C-alpha positions in Angstrom: -6.0 0.0 -5.0 -5.5 -3.3 -6.7 -8.3 -5.8 -6.1 -6.0 -8.5 -4.8 -4.4 -6.1 -2.2 -7.9 -4.8 -1.2 -9.1 -8.3 -0.6 -6.0 -9.1 1.5 -6.4 -6.0 3.6 -10.1 -6.6 4.2 -9.4 -10.3 5.1 -7.2 -9.1 8.0 -10.3 -7.8 9.8 -8.3 -4.7 11.1 -9.2 -1.1 10.9 -7.1 0.3 8.1 -6.8 3.9 6.9 -4.6 4.7 3.9 -3.1 8.3 3.7 -1.2 10.0 1.0 2.0 11.8 2.1 0.2 15.2 2.2 -2.7 13.8 4.2 -0.3 12.2 6.7 1.6 15.4 7.1 -1.6 17.3 7.7 -3.0 14.9 10.2 0.3 14.2 12.0 2.5 17.3 11.6 4.9 16.3 14.4 5.5 12.7 13.0 8.4 12.3 10.6 8.2 9.4 8.2 9.9 7.9 5.2 7.3 6.6 2.7 6.0 4.1 1.9 5.4 2.9 5.5 2.8 1.7 7.9 1.9 2.9 11.4 -0.2 1.5 14.2 -2.4 4.0 16.0 -1.9 3.8 19.8 -4.2 6.2 21.6 -3.4 9.6 20.2 0.0 8.5 18.9 1.5 6.4 16.2 4.0 3.6 16.3 5.9 2.5 13.2 4.5 -0.9 12.1 6.5 -1.4 8.8 9.3 0.8 7.7 9.9 2.1 4.2 13.0 -0.1 4.0 11.0 -3.2 4.8 8.3 -2.4 2.2 10.9 -1.5 -0.5 12.7 -4.7 0.2 9.6 -6.7 -1.0 9.7 -7.5 -4.7 6.1 -8.2 -5.3 2.6 -8.1 -3.8 2.9 -11.7 -2.5 6.0 -10.7 -0.5 4.3 -7.7 0.8 1.4 -9.8 2.0 3.8 -12.2 3.8 5.5 -9.2 5.5 2.2 -7.7 6.7 1.1 -11.1 8.0 4.3 -11.6 9.8 4.1 -8.2 11.4 0.6 -8.8 12.5 1.6 -12.2 14.0 4.4 -10.5 15.9 2.0 -8.0 17.4 -0.4 -10.7 18.4 2.3 -12.7 20.1 3.6 -9.6 21.9 0.1 -8.9 23.1 -0.4 -12.5 24.3 2.9 -12.3 26.2 1.9 -9.1 27.8 -1.4 -10.6 28.9 0.4 -13.6 30.5 2.5 -11.2 32.5 -0.6 -9.6 34.0 
C-alpha cells in the first residue's frame, strides 16, 4: 500500500479492512462484486460504499481521496438526518 494512501486511510479514523478478491469471495460467498470496490459492514451484511465504476472513474490518488471523503460525508449527513427524525 502506498504511504500516501495509507496515511489518508488512517486519518479517516474508521475501521478499514482490505481484502483481495479471493479473500472477499471466501468471507462473503453470497455477495457478488465487481472489483475494485468498497463496502460498509452493517451488522452481518455488507452495503456497497463505492462501486468499481466510481473508483475506475478516478484518474489519480487525489481524485480517489476526494471520492472517499465525499462518500464518508454523505454517510455522516445521512446518519444525522436519521437521528433528527428520531
